[in-house]
C-alpha positions in Angstrom: 0.0 0.0 0.0 1.4 3.4 -1.0 1.2 6.2 1.6 -0.3 9.6 0.6 3.1 11.3 1.0 4.9 8.7 -1.1 2.1 9.0 -3.8 2.4 12.7 -3.9 6.2 12.4 -4.3 5.8 9.9 -7.1 3.2 12.1 -8.8 5.6 15.1 -8.7 8.4 12.9 -10.0 6.3 11.6 -12.9 5.1 15.1 -13.8 8.7 16.4 -13.8 9.8 13.6 -15.9 7.1 14.2 -18.4 7.8 17.9 -18.5 11.5 17.2 -19.0 10.7 14.8 -21.8 8.8 17.5 -23.6 11.5 20.2 -23.0 14.5 18.1 -24.0 13.4 17.4 -27.6 12.6 21.1 -28.1 16.1 22.0 -26.9 17.6 19.2 -29.0 16.1 20.6 -32.2 18.3 22.8 -34.3 18.0 26.3 -35.8 17.5 26.1 -39.6 19.2 28.6 -41.8 18.3 28.9 -45.5 20.1 31.3 -47.8 17.9 32.9 -50.5 20.4 33.9 -53.2 20.1 34.7 -56.9 21.0 31.2 -58.2 20.0 27.8 -56.8 22.9 26.0 -55.1 25.4 28.8 -55.5 26.9 31.7 -53.5 26.7 34.7 -55.8 27.7 38.3 -56.0 24.7 40.0 -54.4 23.6 37.2 -52.0 22.7 38.6 -48.6 19.3 37.1 -47.6 18.9 34.4 -45.0 15.8 32.8 -43.4 16.5 31.8 -39.8 13.9 29.4 -38.4 13.6 28.7 -34.6 12.7 25.2 -33.4 9.3 26.6 -32.5 8.7 27.6 -36.1 9.3 31.4 -35.8 10.8 32.5 -39.1 13.0 35.6 -39.6 14.1 37.1 -42.9 17.5 38.9 -42.7 18.5 41.5 -45.3 16.1 40.5 -48.1 18.2 42.7 -50.5 18.0 42.1 -54.2 18.0 38.3 -54.4 14.5 37.6 -52.9 12.0 37.8 -55.9 9.6 40.1 -54.1 6.8 39.0 -51.7 5.7 36.4 -54.3 9.0 34.5 -54.1 7.9 30.9 -53.4 11.0 30.3 -51.3 9.8 32.7 -48.6 6.9 30.8 -47.0 5.7 32.3 -43.8 7.7 35.2 -42.4 7.2 36.6 -38.9 9.7 39.4 -38.9 12.0 41.1 -41.4 15.4 42.3 -40.1 17.2 45.1 -41.9 20.8 45.9 -41.0 21.0 49.2 -42.9 19.4 51.1 -45.8 21.8 50.4 -48.7 20.0 49.0 -51.7 21.7 45.7 -51.7 20.4 45.0 -48.2 17.0 46.7 -47.9 16.2 46.0 -51.6 16.0 48.9 -54.0 15.4 46.4 -56.8 15.4 42.6 -57.1 15.5 39.6 -59.3 12.3 38.7 -61.2 12.9 35.0 -60.4 15.8 32.9 -59.3 18.4 31.8 -61.8 18.0 34.7 -64.2 21.2 36.3 -65.4 24.6 35.1 -64.2 25.9 34.4 -60.7 28.3 37.3 -61.2 25.6 39.5 -62.7 22.1 38.5 -61.7 19.1 40.0 -63.6 17.8 42.5 -61.0 15.4 44.4 -63.2 12.4 44.6 -60.9 12.4 48.1 -59.3 11.2 48.1 -55.6 11.6 51.8 -54.9 10.2 53.9 -53.3 8.8 51.1 -51.1 11.8 48.7 -51.0 11.8 45.0 -51.2 11.8 44.6 -47.4 8.7 46.8 -47.0 6.8 45.0 -49.8 7.6 41.6 -48.2 6.7 42.6 -44.7 3.4 44.1 -45.9 2.4 41.0 -47.9 3.5 38.6 -45.1 1.9 40.7 -42.3 5.4 40.5 -40.7 7.1 42.9 -38.4 10.0 45.0 -39.6 12.7 45.2 -36.9 15.5 47.7 -37.0 17.6 50.0 -34.8 18.7 53.7 -34.8 16.5 56.0 -36.8 15.2 53.4 -39.3 11.9 52.4 -37.7 10.2 55.8 -38.4 11.1 55.5 -42.1 9.6 52.0 -42.3 6.5 53.0 -40.3 5.8 55.8 -42.7 6.1 53.4 -45.7 3.8 50.8 -44.1 1.2 53.5 -43.3 1.3 54.9 -46.8 0.7 51.4 -48.2 -2.3 50.7 -45.9 -0.3 48.7 -43.4 0.1 49.1 -39.7 2.9 51.5 -38.8 3.2 49.9 -35.4 4.5 46.8 -37.2 7.8 48.7 -37.5 9.6 47.9 -34.3 12.6 49.6 -32.7 15.4 47.7 -30.9 18.2 50.0 -29.8 21.7 48.9 -28.8 21.5 47.0 -25.5 17.7 46.4 -25.7 15.9 43.4 -27.0 12.6 42.3 -28.5 11.2 38.8 -28.5 9.4 37.4 -31.5 8.1 33.9 -30.9 11.0 31.9 -29.4 13.7 34.3 -30.6 15.1 37.2 -28.6 16.4 39.9 -31.0 18.9 42.6 -30.0 21.0 45.1 -32.0 24.7 45.7 -31.7 26.9 48.4 -33.3 28.2 48.1 -36.9 30.8 50.5 -38.4 29.5 51.5 -41.9 27.4 54.2 -43.5 23.6 54.2 -43.5 22.0 56.7 -45.9 18.6 56.5 -47.5 18.8 57.1 -51.2 16.6 59.7 -52.8 14.8 56.9 -54.8 13.6 55.4 -51.6 12.1 58.7 -50.5 10.6 59.7 -53.8 8.9 63.0 -54.8 10.5 66.4 -54.8 12.6 65.7 -51.7 14.0 62.6 -53.2 14.9 64.4 -56.4 16.6 67.2 -54.5 18.7 64.7 -52.6 19.7 63.0 -55.8 20.6 66.3 -57.5 22.8 67.3 -54.5 24.5 63.9 -54.4 23.2 63.4 -50.8 21.3 60.8 -48.9 19.0 61.1 -45.8 20.7 60.0 -42.6 19.1 57.0 -41.0 21.3 56.7 -37.9 24.1 54.2 -37.4 23.8 50.8 -39.1 23.3 47.7 -37.0 24.3 44.1 -36.5 22.1 41.7 -34.7 22.4 39.1 -32.0 19.7 36.4 -32.0 19.1 34.0 -29.1 17.0 31.1 -30.2 14.8 28.8 -28.0 17.3 25.9 -28.2 20.0 28.2 -26.7 21.9 29.0 -29.9 23.2 32.6 -30.1 23.9 33.9 -33.6 25.7 37.1 -34.6 24.7 38.8 -37.8 27.4 41.3 -38.7 25.5 43.3 -41.3 28.0 45.5 -43.1 30.8 46.4 -40.7 34.5 47.0 -40.2 36.3 45.8 -37.1 34.7 47.0 -33.9 35.5 46.7 -30.2 32.0 45.5 -29.5 32.6 42.3 -31.5 34.6 41.2 -28.5 33.3 43.1 -25.6 29.6 42.7 -26.4 29.0 39.9 -28.9 31.6 37.5 -27.5 32.0 38.4 -23.8 28.3 39.3 -23.0 26.2 37.3 -25.5 28.7 34.5 -26.2 27.6 34.0 -29.8 28.5 30.5 -31.1 27.6 31.1 -34.8 28.6 34.1 -36.8 27.4 35.3 -40.2 30.3 37.5 -41.3 30.7 39.9 -44.2 33.9 39.5 -46.1 33.5 41.7 -49.2 36.4 44.2 -48.8 36.4 47.9 -49.8 32.9 48.5 -48.5 33.2 46.2 -45.4 35.8 44.0 -43.8 37.9 42.1 -46.3 38.7 38.4 -45.9 41.9 38.9 -43.8 40.2 41.4 -41.5 37.1 39.2 -41.2 39.3 36.3 -40.3 40.9 38.4 -37.5 37.4 39.3 -36.2 36.5 35.6 -36.1 39.7 34.3 -34.7 40.6 37.0 -32.1 37.4 38.8 -31.2 34.3 36.7 -31.7 35.7 33.2 -31.3 32.6 31.4 -32.3 32.4 27.7 -33.1 31.2 28.1 -36.7 30.9 30.8 -39.3 28.8 31.4 -42.4 30.5 33.6 -45.0 28.4 36.5 -46.3 28.6 39.5 -48.6 31.5 38.3 -50.7 30.6 40.6 -53.6 31.7 38.1 -56.2 30.6 34.8 -57.8 32.0 32.5 -55.2 31.0 29.0 -56.4 30.5 27.0 -59.5 28.2 24.0 -59.2 28.2 24.6 -55.5 32.0 24.3 -55.2 34.3 27.1 -54.0 36.2 28.9 -56.8 39.9 29.1 -56.1 41.3 32.5 -55.7 38.1 34.0 -54.4 37.8 36.2 -51.2 35.8 33.4 -49.6 38.6 30.9 -50.2 41.1 33.4 -48.6 38.7 33.9 -45.7 38.2 30.1 -45.2 41.9 29.4 -45.2 42.6 32.2 -42.7 39.8 31.3 -40.3 40.4 28.8 -37.4 36.8 27.4 -37.2 34.6 25.8 -39.9 33.4 28.2 -42.5 30.2 27.2 -44.4 29.0 28.6 -47.7 25.5 30.1 -47.9 24.4 28.1 -51.0 21.1 29.4 -52.1 18.1 27.1 -51.2 20.3 24.7 -49.1 19.1 24.5 -45.5 21.7 24.1 -42.8 20.8 23.2 -39.2 22.8 24.2 -36.1 22.6 23.0 -32.5 22.8 25.2 -29.5 26.7 25.1 -29.6 26.7 26.4 -33.2 27.7 23.1 -34.6 26.2 22.1 -38.0 24.2 18.9 -37.6 22.6 18.8 -41.1 22.9 20.2 -44.5 26.5 21.5 -44.4 
């Protein structure tokens, strides 16, 4: 015969065991990252866009740029939030491809004009998704959404040091060293024409990088366009302890391959890196082309470097190790 006290203890133990059995599989599931580039299975000149999917199904689109074929791109699926690192056309999307695999990897056909709305706004509006940005960008996106009949409150601000949770993902912004002007074409009208005539852009505040903390415990650093910053060590590594980095390596406009390797090896010290923003045709038939910036970066980096081959989903555990698709 089981006493009331022992029965209560057994009931608590069984309940805890069942709860643990539910939590453990959720924690064991990986974060899925799918590049949306201009050409299937390749890493091409203007490829920036990534979909990051939490184990709970939350889906974030990062820097839609020019290689997502507008809101009708069948590769998108459901999108809960659009992240924009800064206002340059190759990231926010001043124009975009009509469909994947048009043009060449080194010169995609990006003939669809997205200004003054931008590709990011059009996608967020169609998908009923949030737009999440830092500095002075949220007001710009809110005005665009309102003018198109959307909800301006769907443009969310996350300033440096703050955070916002979307589904299972905690989103924060971190500093990036780059420029962040809004081109006249994105503003439109007389003011846009005046800016273009003067050779000026509208200031949108400092650009941003992102740190994403997923429900399985994985912390990912999205560099945006940046040079070397002290915060890559003091904030991203020491405070957030990012295990996976998406690192720009394009040179001239951002860190080059040698500088990016220094950032990874000495400042971030993640377990894994995805190369980004190479500004060149990097692969042929999915294989790395010798002599490219990406090859130089891969050789100089002390941790595994994965290529963002368009349409190929990679899956990462909480330690930033690739467990599938790499």
